[in-house]
N, C-alpha and C positions, 0 to 999 in steps of 0.2 A: 232496457235504457232508454231517453228520450237520444233522441238524434242530434247533428250538432253541423253546423259550416261555420268552418273557418273561412271568414274573410279576410282579404287581404288586398287595400290599395296599393297600388306599386306605378314608379313613374322615373326611368332609367335606374333602376335597382339589381343591373345586372350580377353588383358584388354583393348583393344580401338574397335574389329572388330565394335558393337552393337553399339556403340554410334556414331561411324562414318556412318554407314549406315544410321542409325536413321536421322542424318543432313543431307541427301541428300537424303530424301525421297520421292520429287517433281519431281525427275529426271524420266523421262520414261523409262529408262533399268539404273540399279545398276551391275555394271561390277567388280566380284574379280578378280582378277589376285593374286593367290598364289602362292608363292614359297616351297610349299610343309612343309607347318607348320606343327610342332609335339606335339602343345598345345590345340589343340581343334578349330583355328582359321577358318582354311578348313572350320571343320564339322558344326559351327556355322554360317559362311556364307553362306552356302546352305540352311540353314533356313531361311536367312533375308534377300538376296541378288536378281537377278533375276536370275543372270547366275556367275557361279564361272567356273574358268579354273586355270590350272598349268601350272606352266614353271621351271625347277630348275634355281636358282639365280646364273648370274653369274658378274655383274655389274647393277648401275641403270638405266643408260640411255638405256642400249639394253634390259632391262627388257620391262621398259615401250615403245618404239619403237615398240618391240615385241605385246606388249598389246595393243598401238590404233587402227592398222588397225582391231582390233576382234570388233572392237565397232560397233553396229546396226545405229548408229545412226551419224548426220555429226557434231553435237556440243559434245565438250564433257568438262567435268569438274573434273580433275584429282584431289583428294585430297589424302595425306597420310594418314593412317590409327590416327595419332596422332593430323589429323586436325577436328577442326569442321565448317560447316556452319552456319553461326546467322540470325536471320530472317531476318535482315535488307539486309544481301549478298544476300540471300536465293531472295527475292522478286526483288534486282536490276535485278539480273541474271535474273528471269522470263519474266521482263519486257524488257529486249536487246532482248529474244527469241521469244517475241512478236512483237519487233518494230527494226528488225536488221539495222546495216548500213552493205551496202554490202561492202561498203572499209577498213572493218574491219575484220581481222581473230582472232584476238587472243585480250587477256586481263590481264595485269596484275591484282596481286589480294595483296594487303600488308596481312601481318600477327600483329597479337595481341602475341607478344611471351610470354607465361610462363615458368619459372623454378627456381625450389626449393620451389613450392607452391606461389611464387609471380610473378606479371606483370614486366614483365623488360621493361623502360623507353626509357633507354640511352643504353649504352654498346655495341654501333656498330649496334644494333637489332632494333635499333627507326625505321629506314626506310625502314626496309625488307620489301619486296615483290617479288614475282615469278608470272611467266605466268600460267596460271592453266584453264582458260575456254580459247579453241581454236577451231579452225574447223580440223577435221581429218585429212583430206587428205590435207592440208596446212602448216602442221606442225609438229615438228620432232625435237627430244633430239641431241644436241650436245654429239659427241661421246665424255665422260668423265668418269671415272670411280664415281667421286664422284662429288656434287655441280655441276652438271650438267645444262642444260637451253632449255629453246627452241629455235628451231630456227625458225624463222614465214615469210612464203612466203606473203607477205601482212605488210599493215596497222596494228601497235598494239596498241590499248589502253588503260585506266585503271578503274576500280572502285574505287567508292570512299570507299565499304563498306569493311570490311578485314576478312578474315580466324582468327578463334581464334586456337593459336598451341603452344602445350603443349609438348614438346619434353621428357620432365622429367619425370621417373616413380621413381628412385633412385637414392643415386648419383655411388654406385659400376655400374648401367648397365650403367651411362652416359658414365663414365671411358670406360667400354667396347667396346661402342658406339664408341667415340674418337678411340681408337687403332685401330679397323675396318677398321676408317675412314683413318687414318694414313697410313695403307697398299693399303688402294684405291690413296689415293694420291700419295702414294710414287711411283706406277705407271705411274702415269699421268706425275708425276715430272722428269724420267727416262728421257722423250725425250727431255726436256727442258733445265735439268742440266748437268752441268760439273763435274767436281770435287766436292767433299764434302770442306768445307772449315771450317774455326771457325767464319765466316760471314752467315753459314747457320746456324748452332747449337749451337751461342751465340747472335748475333747481331740481327737476325729475330724474335729468340723466345721474345726476350726483346723488341722489336720494336711490336710486337702484343700484349705483354700486354700491355706496352706504350699507343700503340692506342687505345686499347678499354677501357680502366681504367681511361685513363687522356685525349685526345682528345676527345675520342667521347663519354666522360661523364660519365662513366663507377661508377666511386667513386658517383653518386649523386642513383646507386643504391644500395650501402649500402654492405654490405658481401655479396650480391648475385653478385652485378656487380665484386667484386673481385676476386671472383670465377671465373664467366665467363673468367673477364681477364689473370689470371693463367692458367685455364685451356687452352684459346688461346695458352698463348707459349708454355704449354705442345703439345696439339694438332702439333704445328709447330718441335720443337723438335723432336717428334716422328715420326715425318714424313720424317724428312733425317735422322734418325738413322735405317728405316727401309728400306728406299732406298740404304742406304750404308748395311743393311743386305741381299736386294734385288739381288743386283750388286753381293754379294760374294756367291749367293745361298746358303745362312741360312736364318733361320724363330726364 
């Protein structure tokens, strides 16, 4: 069997780190890359992981691209601390490592998303997938501040089974997270947005809500779906507010 490094980037994830590590206990190496957590994540990771290294966080793709070459083995399974590898997914990954297709360098993995204590079946999250199983020397993350994805130098396939993903701890924590993401997105959008107009702060937020809640069936997820649609509109609006502030050198 080809050997596997499970790579987990962390930053103040004490509520997640033990379960995240436990879900990848089949890996030959569990490498935690911590951004100088202050809540005990680093100390707990030292107890549970094969190896823990630290780097100051600047933005997501930079952190991951620094971490990937640190992996000991050719195949990497990267999971966020709020994701869990199910038993079915574990068996599928192990089978791939036993009988690898030499032409495939990476795999998309779908995600079962949970929000506010409920699995989300629609709301634009239904077909959510990310490249998380890949060859170390043939893949790199695109240089984006947020919502980055792998660029693979070769063929990418897709796994049948999914990760469990629970991005929600509390509503206040989720809003704080969306605000942090909006600041990062503002930096990305600064490169491609000219003048900020009513289209950006009125039409686009409304479209974000309409797309998630109506077109992508968020109404079928009940109040949780409405909240997701509303938060999508809020994040789009805040992205351009923060872009305006960024250009004025204000916070």
